[in-house]
N, C-alpha and C positions, 0 to 999 in steps of 0.2 A: 130314819138312814141317820146314822151318828156324823157328827160337823168332824170332820177333817182336821188332824192336829197341825196346829200351825207353828210354822217354823219362824225361824230369823235367818239361823248360819252362820251366827254371828263370831267374829273369830275363830283361831285354833287351839285345839285344846292337846291335840297328837297328831302326827307326820309321822307316814314311813313308807318308804319306798324300795322296792324290788324288781326282780327280773321278770319282763313281760308276759314271758311261757309261765309264769303262777295263775293265768287264770287261763283258760284252757277251753272253757264254755262258758253259756251265757249264766251269769252271777246271782246268786242268791244269797240273801242274810246269812243263811248257813253254810255256804261255803266261806262266805267273807270272814263269820264269825272260825273256821276251821283255819284259815289263811292267817287270820290275827294270832292265833295260839299255837303257830308251828315256828320256824326257824326259816322261813321262807323271807321274812320283809327285817327291813332291820331301820328301826324306829332313831329318827333325827329326834335329841334330847335336847336341846339349845336352837330357836328361833328369835334371834333379835327381835327386837323390841320393833312393832309397829313397823314390820316388811313384809307379814302375808298377805296377799294379795289372792283374790279367783277370779280373773275379769273375764268376759264374752265380750270381741270388737262385735260393735252395732255390723248388723247385713249389710249385704251389698245390695241393694235394689235395681231393678233395671224395669222401666215400668214401655210400655209400647201405647201410642195412640190411635187410634182409627183417624183416620188422615179427613175424613169425609163429617167425622164429628169434635174434633180435637180432644177427646174424650180417649182418658185410658181404660182400654179392655184387657188388659194381658199385662202381669206382671211376675217375673223370674226374681229369685233374690238365691243368695249365696250367701249362708251362715256365718258367721266372722268367726275366728277361732279362738277358743278354749283356751286360757293360761294363767298356770298358778305359779307364783312366785314368792318367795322367801329366801332368807339370807340367815343361814347356818352359823351362830358366833363361835361356839366351840365344836370343835371336830378332830378327828383321826384320820392318820394319813389313809388307811383303806377308805373311808368314806369320801377322803379326796380323790382315788382313785375310781371309786365308783362313778361320781359324776363329773369329775374333769378327763378321766384317761391318764392314760401316763398309767409308771408301774411305781411303786409300792417295793423302797430295798431296807436291807438293812435288817427283817424279820417284821415288817412295821414299825421301823425305828426314821424312816426319811421318805420320802418319794420323788420323783424325776417325770418330766414335761413328756409326754408322746409329741414326737413330729409329724408335722403334716394336719392332713384332716382327721378329728375324732366325731365319730358319730355316735350318741350315746342316745339309747331308750330304757328307760321304766317305767313300772306301773308305780303309781303315784295314790295313796288312802292318808286321806286329809280326817280325823273330827273335829267337829267344833264345838265349842262351848256348848251350844246347847242340843250334845248327843246327834247330829246327822253326818253320815258317812258321807265322804264324796271321795267314787272310784274313778281314778283315769286310769284304764286298763293298758296304754300304749303311749306316753308321751316322748317327745325329744326331748332331750336335757341338754342345757346349754348353763354352765357354771363357770363361774370366775372368777380371781380375787379381787377384791376391793376392800378400801381400809372402812372401816365404819364405826366412827366414834373410838378412834384411836386405835382399832385393831383391825387385824385382817380375817374379814370374815370371809364365808363362799356365794354369794349370789345365786340362787339357782331360777332360772325362767325354766318351765316344763310348757311344751304348747301341746297339748291334745293332738293324737294323730289315730287315724281310723286303725282299730287293729286288723289284724293279719287273718283272723277268723271272722267270719262273716255272722258266725255265731253268738258272736260278742260283740256289745255294744259300746260308743266310744266312751260312754261316762256313765256312772251308776251311781243315782243318791238310795243313803236308806235310812228310815230313823233305827236308833240304836234298840228299841226295842224288836226289830224284824233281824239284828245279830246275833246271834244266838242259836244255841245247840239243836238238832233237829229231834 
């Protein structure tokens, strides 16, 4: 049996976002390849230095003890949230609208903020420096404006959500060797 390829999933090489409807079935490397070749996803061209992270919060665990022995006999675990964070250093008004809501005005020459609650969900695809793809089919997007190194960037926090389609997993990882034509 061949030894499994080791990954480090270090840093970020490329990042895309799109509509959650782009993944309608269990994802394969071939389906991801097709998705990346089309116009469904929008590539983020500038991620400000050292702002990319993918974190999973520590699981919450409840242990139950046997009152007679004082020993744990059962345990329940709730997994922590998975969150992707990054700051877009250069962007356009359509990107600002996609991630913050609101409306583009004057044919992409301006933007205005939406009133009230804004719920935005997107598909997130990231490619690491060692050519690993991480795909989150449905993420709740929280984006805002923030000054970073004297420029107003768009910090984005994408929290993994359970897909509405039970055939789709909440997260996928593929080695780039698997992301190819059928």
